[in-house]
N, C-alpha and C positions, 0 to 999 in steps of 0.2 A: 757677762753677756747672758741675756735672757733668750732662751730657746723655746719655741712653741711647737708641740706635736699636734697636728690636726688629723686625728684618727676618724676618717669619714666612711660612710656607708653609701657608696654611689649606686645609681641605677644605670645599667648598661645602656648607652645611647641617649640617656636623658640629659642632654647637654645643658639645658636651662636649669634643671634641678640640681645637677652636679655643680654648676658654676655658682648658683645661689648659695649652696652649702659651703663651698670654698670661700666665697666672698664674705659670708657671715663669720666664718672662723678667722679670716684675715682681720676683719674689723675688730673682733673681740681681742685678738692677739695684740693689735695695735693699741687698743685701749688699755691693755695691761703692760704696755711698753716693752713688748718682745722685740728683739732685734731681727729674729729669723723665725719663720714658720715652715714646717716641713709636712708634706702630704704624701700619701701612699703611691704605689706604682699604678700607672694608668688611671689616676684618680679622676681625670677629666672625662674619661669615657666609660670607666667601670671595667672590672676584670672578672672573667675572661670574655672579650668581645667576639671571639671565634671568627666565623666567616663574614661577620660585618666588616672586618678589616679588608675583605676583598672588594668591597663596594667603594669606589673612588669618592662618591659623594659623602660617605660616612667620614672618611679620612679628611676630606676638605672642610666639612663642618667642624670637626674636632680642632683643626688648625685655626679656623676662624675664632673659635672660642678661646683658644690659647692666646692668639694675637691680641684679643680684646682684654683678656686678663692681664697680660704683660703691660699693655698700654695704660690701663686704668689703675694699676696698683702702685701706690706711692707710700713712701715712708717706712717700708719694712722689706727685708729680704724674704723671698719665697722660693721654695724648692717643691716641684710637683712632677708627677708622672704624666706623660703624654706619648703620642706617637708622632713620628716624623717620617717624611719620605726619604728614600735613598735611591737616587736615580741610577747609580753605577753598579748595580748588583742584581742578580737574578731574583732575590727577594727585595721587593721595593720599599720595605718599611723598616724602621728602627724603633725598638722599645726604648724610650728616652726619659731621662730626668733633666729638667731645665732649672737653672738657678737664675733668678732675675730680681732686679730692684729698680724702682723709679723709671720704668718703661724700657729698661735695657736688659737683655739677656747676657749674663756675665759668664756662664759656663753651661756646657751640655755634657751629659754622660750617656753612653749607649750601652745597653745590657750586653755583656760579653758572653755569659753562659746561658744558653737558651734550652730550657728543659723540654724534653719530648718523651716523657714517661707518665704513666698513670693518667691524671686528668690533663696534663700539660701537652701542648702541641705547638710550641712557639716557633720551631724550625719551619713549620708550615707557612708562617707569615713574615717572620723577621729575619733580617741579616744580623749576624753577631757584631757587637762592637769590636773594634780592632785593638784598642789600648784602654787601660784604665784612666779615669779622669781625676785630676787633682787641680785645685785652684787656691789662690791666696785671697783671704778676706779677713778684715778686722785683725790683722796681725797674725793670723794663723793659717796653716796650710791644711786644707780639707780634702778628704778623699770622698768621692761620690759614687755609690754602687746601687745596683738594682737587684733586689730579691736573690735569685739563684747565685749571683756573684759571690756571696759569702758562704755558700754551702759546698765548699770543695777543699777543705783543709786536709792535708795529708795525715795529720796527726789525729784527726777525728773520724775520717771516713776511710776505711780500709779498701773499699771498692769505690774509687772515685769515678765520677761520670765524665770528667773533663781533664785535659792535660794542663790547662791554665788555672792559676789561682790569683784572681785580681787582688784579693786582700794582701797576699804576700808581695805582689808587685808594688802595690801602694805603700806598703810598709818600707820597702826599699827606697821609695821617694821621700821618706822621712816626714810623713804627714803627721799632723797633731790631732786630728779628729777624723773619724770615719762615719759617713752617713749611709744608711741603707734604707731605700724605700721599697716596700714589699706589698705583695698580695699573696700571703702565705696561707694556704688552706689549713683548716683544722682537721685533725683526727685525734683519737684518744692517745694521750701521752705527748702530743706535739708541743703544746705550750711549755711544758716543763723541760723537754729536750732542747727546744729552741733557746730557752733562758740559759741552760747550761752551755750551749754552743757559743752564744754571745759573750758570756762571761769568760769562757776559755780563750776566745779570740782577743778580747780586750786585755786579758792578762798576758797572753803570749806576746802581743806586739806593743803593749804599753801605751795604747791610746784608747779614749772612750769611743764607744760605738753607739750612735744614735739610730735606733731602729724604729721605723714607722710602718705599721702594718694596716692593711685594709680590714674593715670589720663588716659583717653582714652576710646575708645569704644571697647568692646569685644562682638560680636554678637549683641544682643538686649540691652545689659546693658551698661550704660554710667557712667564713673567715672570722677568726676569734679575736682579732685586735691584739691586745696585750702588748702594745707598743711600749718601748722602754729605752733607757740609756744605761748601757753596761759600762762600769768603770774598771780601770786596771787593778783595783784592790779587791776584786771579787764581790763588790757590792753594786747596787743599782741606784742611780740618782732618783728615778721615779718609774712608775709603771702605770700605763693607761688602763682603763676598764677592759674587762673581757666581755665580748658579745654585746657591746654597746658603743655608740659614738662617744668620743671624748676629745676635749681640748685640754692638753696638758702643758702648763707653762712652768719652766724651771730656771733657776739661776745656775748656769753651768759651773761645775767644779770637777776636780780630778779624783777625789776620793771622799770617803765618809758617807756613803749612801746607805741603803737599806737592803735587806734580802726579802723580796716579795714572796708571799705564800700563795700557793694555788689551792683551790677548794677541793673537797673530796671528789673523787672521780665521778660518782653518780651525779653529784650536783652539777659538775662541769658538763656532762653529757646532756642532762636535761636542759641546761641553759642553751647549749648548741641546738638541740632539737626544737626548742621553743622559738628561738630567734630565727632558725631556718624556716620553720613553718610560717611564722609571722611575715617574714620578708617575701617568701614565695607568694603568699596570698596578696600582700599589699602591692608588691611590684607587678602582679598579674591583674590587679583590679578587683580582687574578692575581699568582701568584708565579713562574710558569714561562712560557717562550715557545717557540714552534716557528717555524722559518724554512725555507722551501723553498730549497734550495741548488741553483742551476743551474750553478754554475761561472763565473757572470758577475760583473761588478763591482757591480751593484746589490744582489744578495742577499749578496755578500761584505760590503759596507758595513753592511747591516742586521744581519747576524750579529755583526759587530764591536760595533755599538751595543748589541745585545741582551746581549752578554757584559758590557759595562760597566754596563748597567742592571740586569740580573738576577743576574749572577754566572755563570761558565761552567758550574757544576754544575746550573743551572736552564734551560739552553738546549739544545734539540734541533734539529739540522740534518738535513733529509731531502732526499736526491736522488731524483728520480722520472724515470729515463731513459725515453725513448720511442725508436722506431726511428731518430730523427733526432738523438739526443744523441750528441755526439762523445765519443770516448774521452778526449780531453784535458780536456773539461769535467768529466767524472766524476773524473779525476785531480786537477783543480784544486780541486773541491769537497771532496774527501777531504783534500787537503793543507791547505786552509784550516781545516777542522774540527779537524785534528790540531794545527795551530799555536794555534788558539783554545782548545783543550782541551775542546771540547764533544762531547757524544754525537752520533754520526753514523750514520744508517741509510739504506739504499737500498731503495726500493720501486719496482720496475719497473712501467711502465704499458702496455708493449707489448701484452700479452694482453688487458688491459681495453680498450685502443684497438681492437684487432681485433674484440672482441665488439660494441662500439658500431657499427663499420662494417658488420659482418655483420647486425646488427639493423636498421640503416637502409638496407641495400642495396635491399630492395624499393621503398623510396620514392625513394632517390637514383638508382636504375637506373644508367645509364651517364653520368650528368652529370659534367663534369670536376671535378677537385680544385680547391678554392679555400679561402678563409679558414674555411669551415665545418669542414673537417677539422682545420685548425690549432687552431681554438677548442675543439674537442672535447678535444684533448690538455690544453689549459690548464684546462678545466673538470674533467677527471679529477683533475688535481693539486689543484685547489681543494677537491674533495670529500674527497680523502685528508687534506689538512691539517685540514679541519673535523672529520673523523672522529677524528683524533688529539686535537684540541681538546676534543671532546665526551667522549672516553673518559678522558683524562688531565688535563684542566683546563688545557691550554696556551692562552695567548693567541697567536693567529695574527698574525704580523707580515707584512703584505704588503710587496712589494719594488719596486713601480713608482715611477719617478721622475716629476718634474714635466713633463719634456719628453714622456714617453709619455702621461701623464694629459691633457696639453693637446690632443694631436692624436688621442686615441683609440686609440693604439697599445697597446691592452690589452684584455683579454677580460672582459666581465661574467660573474660567477660562476666566473671562472677565476683569472687572476693578480690580479684585483681583490679576491678573497676575503680577508677578514681582519678582525681587530678593531681594528687600528691601522695606518695607512699611514705608516710612519716617515719616508720620504723623498719623499712626494708633493709637497712644496714645494722639493725640491732638483733643479735642472736637471741634465741628464746631464753637462755639462761640469764642474759643481761636484762631482758624484759623483766624477769622476776626480781633481779637486783634493783632495778629502777623503781619498780612498784613497791618493794619493801622500803626503799629509801623515802619514797613519797609518804609512806605510812609511819615514818620514824617517830612522829610525835602524836599524830591523831590518825584515826582510821578514815582514810579518804577513799581508797579502793577497798571494798568489803573484803574482810579477811577470808571468807569462804572462797572467793575467787582465787586467792593465792594458795589455797590448800587442796582444792579439788583437782583431780587429774584433768589435764587439758583435753578437750574434745571438740571436734568440728560439729558434732551432733547432727550428722546427715544420714545416720542409720541408727537402729536401736542399739543402745549401750556402747556406742562407739568411743574409743579412746585413741589419742594420737599414737600411743606406743603399740597399738595393733598394727600400724603401718610403718612406724619409724623406730629407730633405736632410741633408747633414753636420751633426752636432750643433752644431758651432761656428756655423753659419749659422742652424739652427733655433732655438737657444737665444737668439741675438741678436734674432731676429724676435719670439720669444715674450715676451722681456723688454719690448720696446717696446710690444707690443700689450696685454699683460696687466698688467704692473706700471706702465708709464708711460702707458698708455691712449692711445697714439698711433693716429691713423687709418691706414687702408690707404694713402692717398695720402702721408701723412707718412713712413711706413716705406719706401715705394718711393723717395721723394725722398732717403732716406738712402743709396741706392745698392744696395739689395737687388734681385734679379731680380724682375720683375713677376709672372711666372708662379708663382715660388716663394712670394712673399708672398700672392698670391691663394689658392693651394692650402692654405698653412698656416692662414690665417685661416678659410677655409672649414671646415677640419677642426676647428679649435678650437671654432667655434660649433655645428657639427653634432653634436659629441660631448658636449654639455652633459648629455644624459640619462645618460651613463655616469658622469659625475662626481657626479651627484645620488645615485647608488646605490653609490658607493664608500665605504669606511670613512673615519672622520675621519682627517685627517692633520695633522702638526705644522707650525705656521706659522712660517717663518723669514724670509720675504721681505715686502716691503711689500704684496703682494697674492697671497694663496694661494687655492687652490680650496677654498672652505668657506663658513663663515657670513658672512665678510666680502666675498664676491663673489656677488652675487645676480642672476643672469641667468635669463630665462625659458628653459625647455626648448624650447618651440615658439615660434619667431619667424622671420620672413623678412626682417628688415632686412639681414642679410648678403647674401642673394640680391639684394636691391634694390641694395645698394651695389656688389657686384662686377660686376653687369651694366653699370654705368656706367663701368667702367675699361677 
């Protein structure tokens, strides 16, 4: 039996586009004599559709598209993800996988395990399926599941989210083959873990698992693809591309596959960020990008990603020197732009800055210099970038990293300005790792950028470490607090200085209001600042906690 995996990159709500993509894959699979083609979760509408699901017209249009696809597809079996209505429940929708051939729906599966953690909010929209779905076809008994349904094995997860295990229930029905259609988001380490999980389940139950994952970026979430078929002998029959659409056609067998290799972590992260940036721009209608080039490592990394996502001819780098910008920073920014092959412009802000200070002088009187004057410079730069965006249609890519976003070392309406925060989930230490990886063969990011102390250059001789702990310490604390959700006491017990931990955590919680106003950022860690991390802006639990230490 020939099975085709249609790893698609849908656009949410673009029914015509998604249908055309599905139809093209079906046509190609038929030409290659596949018996069955399988598409990802909610592939007809794109995942996650969020509150579009609350619009009745949206659901109706999606069902019309499904009906047309079922009616017009001939000569091949098709499994794809869609949404269906459920009249007899408080939640009126079901997350569904349908199997059809020659105009007839032969089986339906409804997602049983509905995630409601991190970026997921499926219990808001869907009713859970009541029983696992199996069906007989081509002399085999197939189990059909959707994404989360396979993520609850008691031998793999010590803290299980659900009491049910659909895979275990299907195994008791003596199925020969398990299909799982997914929209499983990417984070660092997820593809390798997912592969281990699939292999474990295939070995444990003795049947192949055909896993079909969505690929592409939708808003802040990135889907890595890596669709695969896990065999019971701990091998894989095939593996689709990572971070790219793919049509994979294989002759089904029970053993004798391969062990796919994953790329170096830095390469995988860069691929994720490049695809996420490209998809965010394309799906939003942008073809060009502008980056403020400071001569620092963050803006250099973002410029590199922009070139890979947009093409060098569509990227503008702008240096905006103030009285405190060093000569070497301008030289480094110019050299980077030359190496990348992008257009480079210099727009000085010194005179604009002086005008601001003169206008504010009656109010400021003789008050001492502080962050106010520093922030004015950042806000001037933000205004310039937005002017270029408005005039020429550039997408402004902001350049702040996760470390800065965490502790508020950023300026509202200044360096936070932008349409997409490309590296807002990339800690500073990882920024350096990625930059060094980019330079592994040739000097693309000027080496001086990687060796000089990081500085915002908003006052004379400023260094980041004047205001922050060393990034190696800061990032370690932030990882424990944000991603691992450890308490202040637990972090201190790990050996970090008490005063440093208290100050870092105070700053994280105090600056929630800034992050709420920041542009969307691409998620690459287990816990990013965005939809998956929902903390109140106004809260005093941190004060309560720190007073007791």
